[in-house]
N, C-alpha and C positions, 0 to 999 in steps of 0.2 A: 636435132632440136634441143636447145638448152632449156632446162626447166629451172626456174628460180624458186628457191626456198625462202620463206618468210611470210610476213603478214601484210595484207593490203591495208591502206589507210582506212577503209571502211570497216574492216574487222577490228582494228585497234580502236576506233571510235565507238563501236558497239560495246566492246568489252569495258572501256572506260566509263561509258554511260551506265552499264549494268552495275559496275562496282560503285559508282556514285549514288545509285539508288539503294543498293543493299547495305552499304557501310553504315549509314545513319540508323537504319533499322537495327542492325546488330548492336551498335553502341547504346541505343535507347533500351534494348533488352538487357544488356549487361548492367547499365546504370540502374534500372529498376530492380534487378536482382540484388545488387549490392545494397541499395536502400532498404529493401525488405530484410536482408540479412542483418543489417544494422539495427532495424527495428525489433527483430526477433531477439537479438543479443540484449538490447536495452530492456525489452519486456521480461526477459529471463532474470535480469538484475532486479527489476521492480518486484517480480514474484518472489525472489529470494529475500529481499528486504521485508516484504509484507508477510511472508510465511514466518520469518524469524520473529517479527514483532508480535504477530498473532499467537504463535506458540508460546512465547514467553508470557504474554498477558494471560492467556488461558490457563497455563500451568500454575502461575502464581495465584490467580484467583481460585481456581478449582481446588488446589492442594492446600492452600493456606488461609483463605479468607473465612472469617466466621460471621462478621457483620459488616454493614455498610454505614458510613457516617457522612454528614454534610461538612464536617470540619475535622480537625484533629480529634480522634475518638474520645468521647466521654459519654456518660449515660444519657444526657439530654439531647444529643444531636444524631441519634440513630435514625436512619431512613429505611424505607421498604420493609417495614414490619407491621405488626398488628394495627397500630393507630394510623399509619400513613403507608398504604400499600403500594404507592407508586412515587418515584422520584426521578427527575423533577416532575411536578404535578402535571405540567403541560410542556410538551416539546422535549428536547434532549439537551444534555449538558455537554460542554466541551471537555469534560473530564476533570476540570479543576475543582469541582465541589464534591468529589467522591473520594473518601478515604476508606480503605479496607482494614479492618482490625483482624489480626491473625491469631493463631493458637498460642503463640508465645508471648502475647501481650504487646506486640509492636504493631505499627501501622505502616501501610504502603499505599501509594497512589500512582495513577498514570495521568499525564496531562500533555497537551500540545505546547511545545516550547520551541519557538522559532522554526516552524515547519518540520519539527521532529517530534516523535513520541518519546517522552522522557518518563522514567520511573524514579520515584523518590520514596524514601521511607524514614522512619524515626531513627534508624541507625545512622550516626554521623558520617558524612561524606559518602552517601550511598546513592546519589543521583546518577542514573545511567541513561544514555540515549539508546533507545531500542532500534532506531533506524540510523545507520551510520554512513551510508553512501552520500558523498558530497553532492552528487547530481540529483538524487531523489528528494522528494519533499512530500509531506503529508498535507493534503489540501482540506480534508475533512476528518474530524475525530470527534465521535459522539459516544457517550455512555449514558445509559438509563437503566433503571432497575424497576422490577415489578414483583409483587408477591401475589399469587393467585388466591391464597387463603391464609389464614393465621396459623395453619397447621403444616404448611409447606415452607421450605426455605426460599429466599428471594431468587429471582432469575435476573442476571445482569446481561444486558444487551450492549454489544460493542460494534461500532461501525467506523471504518476509516478508509481513506483512499490514498494510495501511494502513486505518485506520478513522477516521470522523468522525461525530460525533453532531449531529443536528438541534437538539437542546435538551439540557437536563440530565436528561431522561427516561432511564430504564434499559430501556424497552421495546425489543424487538428490531426493530420496524418503524422506530424512530427512529435506528437506527445504519446507516450506509452503510459497507460494508467490501469490500475486494477483496484476494484472495490473489495473490501473484506468485511464480513459481518459474521457474528457468532452470538450465541446465547449460552451463558454459563450458569448452571444452577449451583448455588452455594451448598456446601455440605452441612449437615446438622451434626455438630459435635456435642 
């Protein structure tokens, strides 16, 4: 009796059917994993941008700012002190009306400039973008200040949102964004 080695047509059909069911599941799992890895990578870039901007703003204000002004500093436009304990009086500013006077007699400020946080000062040619990644943008930038009593220094509140899109898609899952907020108490010099 001769025994033939090989597969029958039925066995081959069953194997092809199983492969055709399993293969799409495997590809969808791989596709979702790669999309999640891309989102994690973009989120890490957003975090790096936001951390850098927040650290720079915090350090400059905490270590250098003496007073807050509504325009280029002079004696008549000081805000968040005895006479006006909160600025802006209602709501928050986009940062453009806050000038910080420093210990060396110079001023600096932060403002939203074309979806980036920019720092400028009275020193010529000193405008610097604090967020530098071409793909990330600042969608919210708010500054306010408040003084709880005339014997304590003002507290500056800063809030901003950094976002970056994975693609040109408008879907929520394709946008990586982080909100940053902090309060900084000015030093009394």
